[in-house]
C-alpha positions in Angstrom: 2.0 17.3 19.9 4.1 17.7 16.8 4.4 14.9 14.2 0.9 13.6 14.6 -0.2 14.5 11.1 2.6 12.6 9.3 1.7 9.3 7.7 3.1 6.9 5.1 1.3 7.6 1.8 1.9 4.0 0.7 -0.6 2.9 3.3 -3.4 4.7 1.5 -2.3 3.3 -1.9 -2.1 -0.3 -0.5 -5.5 0.0 1.2 -7.2 1.1 -2.0 -5.5 -1.7 -3.9 -6.6 -4.3 -1.4 -10.2 -3.1 -1.6 -10.3 -3.1 -5.4 -8.5 -6.4 -6.1 -10.8 -9.4 -6.7 -8.1 -11.9 -5.4 -8.5 -10.5 -1.9 -12.3 -10.7 -1.7 -12.2 -14.2 -0.1 -9.7 -13.4 2.6 -10.7 -13.1 6.2 -9.9 -10.0 8.2 -6.8 -11.4 9.8 -5.3 -12.6 6.5 -6.1 -9.3 4.9 -4.2 -7.5 7.7 -1.3 -9.8 7.2 -1.4 -9.1 3.4 -1.5 -5.4 4.1 1.6 -5.6 6.4 3.6 -7.8 4.1 2.8 -5.6 1.1 3.8 -2.4 2.9 7.1 -4.0 4.1 8.0 -4.5 0.5 7.6 -0.8 -0.4 9.7 2.2 0.4 7.9 4.5 2.8 6.6 7.9 1.5 5.8 10.1 4.4 3.7 13.2 4.0 1.8 15.5 6.4 -1.3 15.9 4.2 -2.6 14.0 1.2 -2.4 17.2 -0.7 1.4 17.1 -0.1 1.6 14.3 -2.6 0.8 16.8 -5.4 4.1 18.6 -4.6 6.3 15.6 -3.8 4.9 12.9 -6.2 4.8 13.5 -9.9 1.9 11.7 -11.7 4.4 9.3 -13.2 5.7 8.6 -9.6 2.2 7.8 -8.4 1.7 5.4 -11.3 5.0 3.7 -10.6 4.2 3.5 -6.9 0.8 1.8 -7.7 2.6 -0.7 -10.0 5.2 -1.5 -7.3 2.3 -1.9 -4.8 0.5 -4.3 -7.2 3.7 -6.4 -7.6 4.4 -6.4 -3.9 0.9 -7.4 -3.1 1.1 -10.2 -5.6 4.3 -11.5 -4.0 2.8 -11.2 -0.5 -0.4 -13.0 -1.6 1.7 -15.9 -3.0 3.5 -16.1 0.3 0.3 -16.2 2.3 -1.3 -18.8 0.0 1.9 -20.8 -0.2 1.9 -20.8 -4.0 
C-alpha cells in the first residue's frame, strides 16, 4: 500500500530528546507518552519517506533549529504535566 513509509521526522527528534534529558528520567511510562504527545503537538510536522530524505530537505541549520524548538516545546509540556 502506498504511503506506508512516510513519517513525521519530529517524532524521531523528540524521542531522542526525551531519552537524553535528565528531567524525564523519573517519569513513568504513561507520563512519558503524554510528554511525547504534548511536545509533538507544539511542533510543526516534517514528513519524510526515509530518514536520508532529511539530508535533502533539512539543512544542518534547520536541524539545529528543530532541535531547539523541540527542547523548548518539551520544557513547556513538562511544566504543564508537572503543574509548574
